[in-house]
N, C-alpha and C positions, 0 to 999 in steps of 0.2 A: 504494499499499499504506499504510494508515493504521497509526499507532501512538500510544501514550500518551506523556505527558511523561516524561522520565528513563529511557525504555526503551532497550535496545540497538537500534542501527540494523538495520533488516531487510535480510536478504541476498536477492539476486535469485534466485527459484526457478526461473525459465524461461529460462535463458540461451540463447544461439544454438545451442550444442551439444545441449541438451535439446530444443529445438524441432525441430532437424534430425533427432534420433533418433525422436521420437514417431511420425510417420506410418509409418515402417518397422515399429516395434514393433507398431502397431495392425494393419497389414496382414499381419503374419506370424503373427498369433494362431491361424489355422485349422490350422496345421501341428502344433499341440500335441495335438489331439484329432480324429481322423477322424469319430467319430460326431457331434461338435459341428458339424463343418463340413457334414456331411450334413444335420443339422437346420436349419442356417442356409439351405442351398440350398432346402430344402422351404419354409422361411418366406419366402424371396425370391419363390418362385413365388406364394405367397399374396398378397404385397404387390403383385405386378404386376397383380392383377386389378382392384383399386379402391383409392381413397384420394387423398390429397393429395400432390403432387409435393414431394419434399424434397431431391433431388439426383441424382447419378449415381455409378455404379461401373463398373469395367471388366467387359466381357462375359465370362462364363464359360460353358463348354460346358453345355448343358442349359437355359439361360435361355430364356424365351419371346421368340422373334424378333419377335413383334408389338410388343414394347416397346423395341426398339432405337431409339436416338436418331440418325437419319440426318443431321440437322443438325449434331450434334457430330462425326459421322464425316467430314462434308464439311470441317469446320474443322481437324481434327486428324489425319484418316487412321487413327484408331483406333475400335474399337467400344465404345460405352458403353450400358448399360441404364438407363432411367429408373427411379428409386426412389420409391415411393409409400409414404406413411405410413398404417399401419393405423389403423382407428378405436380399437381397443383395445390401444394400445401397452402392453407390460409395463411395470410401474412399477419404476424403479431410482432409489434415493435415495442420495446421497452427502452425509453429515453431516461437517462440517469444524470441529474444535475450534479456536477462535481465542484460547485462553487464553494469557496472557503466559508461562506456564511453557514453552511450546513455543519461546520465544526462547532458552532456555538451551542450552548445549552447544556444541561445535565439531565440525562445522559446526552451525548452528542446526537443531533438530529440526523447526522450522516448514517449512524447505525440503523436507524429506522428506515432511511431511504434505501440502504442496501438490502435490508431484509425484505422490504416491499418488492424490490426488483427481483430478488431471489424467489419469493412465492409467486409473483405474477409470471416470471419466466418458467418456473417449475410447472405451474398450472397449464401453461401452453405446451410444454413438452409432454405432460401426461395426456394431453389431447392429441399428441402427435402433430402439432402444428409447428411450423418453422418459426423460430424466434431470432429476431435481430436486436441485439443490445447496441444502443446508440449512445455514445458518451464523448462528445467533442472535447478536446483537451487531453484525451488519453492517447498513448502511442498508437493504439489500434482503435480509432474512433467508432468503428463498426464491426461487429463480429456476429456470425450466425451460428445457431445451434439446432440440432434436429434429433428427436428421439430421447426418451427419458434417461437413457444410458449416459447422456452428456450432462446430467445435472451436476455431477462433481466438477466438471470443467466449467460450467456456468458459474458455480460458487467461487471457484479460484479466480476466474476472470473478473467478477465483481469485486472480490476482495483486493485485487491488485490494482484497481483503478486509482489514479492519483487525484490530488486536489488541483483544480485548475479553474482560473477566472475566465469564464466563457459566457458571452452574452447569449440570451434566449434565442436571438435570431440565428445564431450558429447552430443551436439544437434543431430548430425547425428546418433550416436549410440541409443539414445532414439527413434528417428524416426523409425530406422530399426527394433527396438525391438517391434514396434507395429504390425509387420507382414506385410500384403499387404500395401504398402505405397501409391500407386496411385498417386494423385496429391498433391504436397507439395508446400506450400507457406511459404518461409523462410523470416522473417522480421528482419533485422539487419542493422547496419552500415557497415558491411563487411570490417572492418579495424582492424588490417592490413590484406590486401588481401591474403597474403601467408598462414595464419593460416587457411583459409577457402578452400584451394585448395584440400587437401586430403579428407576432408569431402564431398565435392561436387563430387569428383570422385567416392568415395564409394557409394553415393546415386545414381549416374548414373549407376554404374555397377549393382545395385540391381533393376534397372528399374524404379526408381522414376522419375516422371515428375516435375521437380523443376522450380519454378519461384522465383527469388530473388526480394525482395521489400526493397528499401532503402529510408527512409523518408529524405527529403532534407530541410535544414534550409537556411535562406538567406545568412549567412556567407559562405556557401559552394559555392555559385555562385559569390558573390561580398564581398570579404574580405576588411576590412577597408583600406582606402588609407591614412589616417592621424589620429591624435589624439592618444588615448590610447586604447589598446586592453587588456581586462581582460582575462587572461588565468587561467583556473581552472584545478587542478589535479583532475580527477574524482575519484581516489582511496582515497585521503585524504580531498578533498574539499577545499584545500588551494588555494588562488587566488593571482595572481601577475599582476599588471598593467604594461604593456609593451608598451613603446612609439613606435608608428608606423611612420616610415619614408618611403620614396619612395623605398628604397632598400628592406626593409622588406615587404612592400606590394607586390612588384614584386616577391619576393621569395615565399610569401604565395600563390599567384596565380599560380606560377609554380608548387608548391608542390601539390595543390588541382587538377590541370590538370593532373598531373602524377598519382595521386591517382585515379581519375576517369578512366583514360586509363587502368590502372592495374586491376580495378575492372571489367571493360567491357571485357578485355582480358580473365580474369579468368572465367567468365560465358560463354564466347564464346567457350573456350576450353572444358568446361563442357557440351556444347551443350544445355544450358539453357539460357532463357531470364532474364535480369536484368531491373527492372522498377524503375526509380528514380521518386519519388512523391514529389512535392513541397507542403507540407501540410500547410505551413505558408505563402502561397501566399497572403492571406488576414488576417484579424484580427483572432487570434487563438480562442478567446472567442466568435467569431461570425462566425463560419464556414459557407461557402456558398455551395449549391448544386453543382454549376458549377465547383468548385474546386475538387469535388470528382468524377466527370464524367471520368477523365482519368483511375481511378481504374476499372470502369465498362467496359470501352473499352478494357483495357488489359485483363480482365477476359473473355470477349466475343470472343477473338481471338482463 
């Protein structure tokens, strides 16, 4: 994980607890929406007819018996179906904001951003969609993944992304350069909102189906009411302890409320949803499955 000079140290986004949680989270997504599960079974039937081998999944009733992998059965004693990649994989793009501003907060907002990208990308891989991770400012600003077997590679790619000051216009330009955009998940703090207005409009005009994802930290909802507030400049890493009195606390709440309203308005005008995900609702080092269900619910809509 790269970072610039004088910036805060990067926190580990994918600890052992998160890596252990992720496979179960992806496997359980079908329970949320029966119609979506039915659609996936129909799509699997199409996948089994032709294409390039991309991996295995456990046999489910109704699968084409001609595509059972008997070699895998001999090794494991369990039934697996060969998965083949369609020629026309649906396009799913995950755009990741690498801005230094995501290093602010406790815990760092960047941790939530990378976990969002991992879950969103993993859900697409579980559907056997092609996934493009777009992150301008990285040595490899675009990388594609296909098949759930590439989930570990996706995590390592996200973990290694550097910190980079890149304008939102660069993100939208990179996304549009990929060709057919399809569904786009844009992970960012979307601040200041004004800088995102034109990129969102450009994406809408090109037919992209954008969903904004904003990882929320506790201070976004409940700024301190007293004591001292450590303010860090994300560009330089310098910190300043600011005493918090009633007037400052009231103003912080007002500014945060105004920011949320502007962000909602911006996405509403772009005809796109904005999902605020409280990734630090529980201990960051011990993520819970229940805390991630809102992501699955939003993706099932």
